[in-house]
N, C-alpha and C positions, 0 to 999 in steps of 0.2 A: 582393625580400625574401630575406634570408638569416639563418638562426638555428641555434643549437645547443641541443639539449635532451636530456633523459634518456628512453630508450625506455620505461621503466616508467611514468613520469609521463605521457608522451604517450598511451600505450595506455590507462591508467586513465581519463583525462579524455575521450578519444575514445569509450570504451565508454559513458560516462555520457551524452554529448550524442547519440550515435547512436541511443539509445532513443527520442528524440523525432523521429527522421527517419522520415517516412511510407514504408510499403512500396509504396504506389501513389500517388506524388506527383501533384498536380494541375498542377504546373509543374516542368519539369526541374530547376531550381535547388534545389528543395526536397529532392531526393534527395542533396544535398550538405551538408557541414558548413561553416559559415563560420569561417575562420581569420583572426584579426587578430594581427599581431606588432607590438608597441609598443616602439620603441627607447628611449623616455623612461622607461617604467616597468620595462623589461626583463621583460615578461610576454607570454605567449601566451593569447589568449582564444578559446575554441571555443564555437560555438552550433549547436544543432539545433532545428528548428521545423517543426511540421506544420500551422501556422495555428491550432491549438487548444492544444497543449502545446508549451512552449518550455523548453529547458534550456541554461543558459549557465554556463561554468566557466572559470577561468583559473589559470595556474601560472607560476612563475618559469622563465626561460630566458635564454640569452645571445643577444640580438637585435642582430646587426651592422647589419642594414638592415631597417627596418620595412616593412609592407605588408599588403594585404588581398586575400584570394581565397577561393573555395569549392572544395572537393575532394569527389569522390564518396565518400560516407560508408562504404559497404560495402567497396568496393575498397581505399580508403586504410586503413580499420580492419583489414581482413584482412591487409594487408601488414605494418603496424606491429606487430600482435599476434604475428607470427611472426618478427620480427627479434630478434637476440640482445640481451641487456641491455647497457647502456652508452650512450655518446654517439651521437646521431644528428645529422646535418647536413641541413637542409632548405634548398634553394636554388631560387628561382623564376626562370625565364626570362620576363621581363615581356612579351616580344614574342608568345609563343604560350601563356602560362599553363601551361607545362610545369614541373612540380616534380620536382626530383631529390632523392631521399632516399638519403643515404650512411651506411652503418654500417661496422663493423669488417670485415665479411665480403664486402661488395659494395655495389651501388647499384641503385636502382629509380627509374623515372620514371612519374609519374602526371599525366595532363592534367586541369587544373582548369577553372573557369569564373570569369568576372569576378563581382564581388560587387554590382554596381549593381542587379541585379534581386532580390537576396535581401531578403525582408521584414524589417523591424525588429520586435523583440520589443515587445509592449505595455509601456508605461511609465506608472507612476502616481507622479507627483512630489508631488502635493498631498495634504493630509489627514494625520490622525494615523497613527502606526505602532504596531501591537500587537506586543509581544514575547512569544512563547509558549515555554515550557520545552521543550527538545529531548526530554528523556526522557518527558515527558507526551504529546507529540505522537506519538512512536514507540509508546508503550503504547496510545494511543487508536486508532491506525491498525492496529496488530497485532490488536487485539480486535474490529475492525469490518469491515475491508476484505473479508474472506473471505465476508461475508454479502451484499455488494452484488450486484445482478442483473447477469448478463452478456447479457441480452436487450436489444438496442439499442432495440427498440420500446417498452420501458418507460421510456425516457428518464431521468426524474428518479431512478428507482430504481437506475440504473447508477452513482450517486454515493454519497458519504458525507455525511450531514447533520451539520454541525459547529455547535455552539452555544457561543458565547464569552460568559462572564459575568465579573464582577469577581473572583470567587474560584474559578471552576471552568471546565472544558472538558468538553463532552459530544460524543461521536462516536456516530452511529447509522447503521445500514445494514440494509436489508431487501430481499429479492427476492420478497416476497409469501408465502413459505412459512416463513421464519424471520426473526428480528430480533435483531440484536446491538447492545447499548447499553453504552458504556464511559464512566465518569465519572472525571475526574482533577481533583484539587483543588490550587489555588495556596495558597501559605503565607498570603498576605494581600493585600488589594487595594492597588494603588498601590505595590507593592514596587519596589526598585531595578531599572533596566534590566539591569544586569550580572548579576543573579540569575536572569535568564531567565524572569521571571514578571511582567513589567510591562505593565499595561493602563492607559492614561491615563484620568483621571477624566472627561475630555470625551467619552469613547466610551461610549455606552449599550450594554447587552447586544445582541448581534446573532447572526444565524445565516446560514449559507450552505450550498449543496449543491455539492460539488466532485467532478468526474469521478474515478472510482476509478482509472482509468489514470494520471492525474496524481499521485494520492496514493501509488500504488505506487512511482512513481519518487522521490517525496519521501521516503518511508520508506527506500528503498534508499540515497539520498544522505545522509540524516541519520545512518544507521547507520555510514556510512563516515567521518563526522565526529563521532564520539562525544564528543570533547573539547569540542565547542561546547556552550555552556550554553543558548543560545536561538536562535530563528529569528524574524526580523522579517517581519511580514505587513502588506501593503497591499492594499486591494481597492476597486474602484470600477467602475461602469458595466458590470457583467457580467464583470469581469476580476479576477484574483487574482495577487498576486506574493509569493513567499516568497524571502527573501534571508538569507544567512549567509556569513561568511568571504568567499571569492571565488566563491561559487556563487549561482545564481539560477534559480528555476523559476517559470514563468508558466503560467497556465491560465485558460480561460474557466470561468465558473460555469454550472451547469445551471439552466435556467429551469423554472418550474412550482412548484406548491405541494407540499411534501413531506408525506407522510401524517402525521396526528397519531398517532404510534406509541405515545405514552405511554398512550393510552386502550386499547390492545390488551393491556396487561400486567395480568393478574388481580391483585387486591389480597388475596384470601384463597385458601387451599388446604385441601383435606380430606386430602391424603396427602403424605408427605414421605419422601425417601430420601437418606441420606448414605452416600457410597461412596468408596473409595480411587480416585483418578483413574487411576493407572497400571494397576491391576488391571482397572478398567472399560474403559479404552482398549485394553489388550492383548486382552481377550476380544472386544471389538467388532471389532478388526482381524482376528482369526481368523474370526469368524462372517461378516465381510463378504466373505470369499473365496467363500462359497456364495451370499450375498445378491446379490452383483454378477452372478451367473450368471443371475438371473431378473429380479427387479424392485427390487432394492436395499432390500427391506423387512426389518426385524428386529423381532421381537416381544419385549417385556419383560413378564415376569410377576413382579409384586411379591408376595412371600410374607411377610406380617407375622409369622406364627408361626415359620417357619424363619429369619427375618431374613436373607433372601437374595433376589437378583433373578436370574431365569432368562432367559437370552437364547436365542432359538430362531429358526431359519430352516428353511423347508420349500420348497426349490426343486424343483418338480415335474419329474420326468424327469431330474433332475440329482443330487439328494441332499438331505440334511438335516443340521442341526447343532444342538447344545444345549450350553450352558455355564451353570453356576451360580456367582455371585459373591457373597460375603458383603457385607451392607449393613445399615445401621441404618434400619429402616422403621417409620413410624408411620401410623396410619390403616388402612382396610380394604384387602384384597387388590385388585389391579388388573391387568388385561391391556391393554396399550397397544402400538401399533406405530408405528415411525418409519422414515423414510428413513435408512439407516445412515450415509450420507455426511454428513448434517446433524449427527448426533451426534458423529461423528469429528472434523469440522472445528472444532466448538466446543470439544471437550475438548482438542484440540491447542494451542489458544491460551491455555488456562488455565495458570496458573503456580503452582498450589497442590497440596498433598498430597491433600486431600479436596475433593470437589465435592458440591453439594446439588442434588437434583432435586425439584421440587414439582409436584403434579398435582391435578386435580379429577376429571375423567372421562376415558374413553378417546377422546372426541372434542373435548375442550377443550385449549387450549394448555398445554404444559409449560414450566417455567422451569428452566434450568440456571444455577448460580452457583458461582464458586470460593469456598471458605471461607477467608477471609483473603486477603492479597495484593490484586490489582487489584479495583476495584469494577466488576463487569460483570454484566449481565443478558442471558441468551441465551434467547430464546423460540423454541420449535420447535412447529409444528403437527403433530399426529399424523396417521397414515394410517388410514383407516377399515378395520377388519378385516372381511372378508367371512365370513358365517356358513358353516360347512362342514357 
């Protein structure tokens, strides 16, 4: 194998696939990235795979002699990232799988491994292809991923539940304490594939739960390819494949019944607050400094007469804090407490000037929604306030 490529391109694509390389591989070859140099297409294809998440990407290069091998992901990536910008020459000694990397300032050698033991990424060739709009997928993931559980024992809650219908996409994530639901709407059913909103008439509405880890990588990769209008989706037998341009992401689907989250969302509210998002967020960030010292709990006191909400923290043996923020409040006064982290994370993904909070009692779920912009519902369970 011998090829010439650009350092920036090689580094960018290596960093993408390396995120799918396991930190504790079950087999030595999985600690490597698979590199395929194709002299016919003049492309380099890189693959990382942890047997659950797979990332594959390719880019143009000058391939003098094609070949296939695997290279240690961390070592190879660390070297390439530190090389100067410009042309790199990669030359493999086929006798001992030693790769020589030559740049303008010097050369490095890295020992690889044969590719015969490297597992193939799952492939789904049959069945219909759904084309989802790039911007809608990014918006849905941005508004839901943060609420997925990080507790591996909760299994299905570590993913995002995606519902695909003829005219809409819905993304939902919950960790048992809060719930984020984002809806994005297609222009019309059966639109042209090129518009990025194509769902074949042969496909009935469907849903799937995808690991959050895979979707975080998908979001990152799609943001790097903002010019792309759509991403093609295939799924079958517990596997899911996203494809666009010269990139591909594969993931297993999570098994198990996802909670019926829609029934958790109250239909009526007795109290409502509209508030400037930036003012509310800034006050919460300041008050969180003290809240994080104790139990991360912040109290909200809604004052309908003064038309303000008072944020307060009492961190025993540490200190206390209090801030008042103007707000439009309807209904009776209310004292309610939340984990400040949950409020902050929700407000940070909103993209509007004002937000609305709706309440019933101090022990029932509260709903945060952006006013205008994205269609998102963020439910947060309050924390019970102990009587003093």
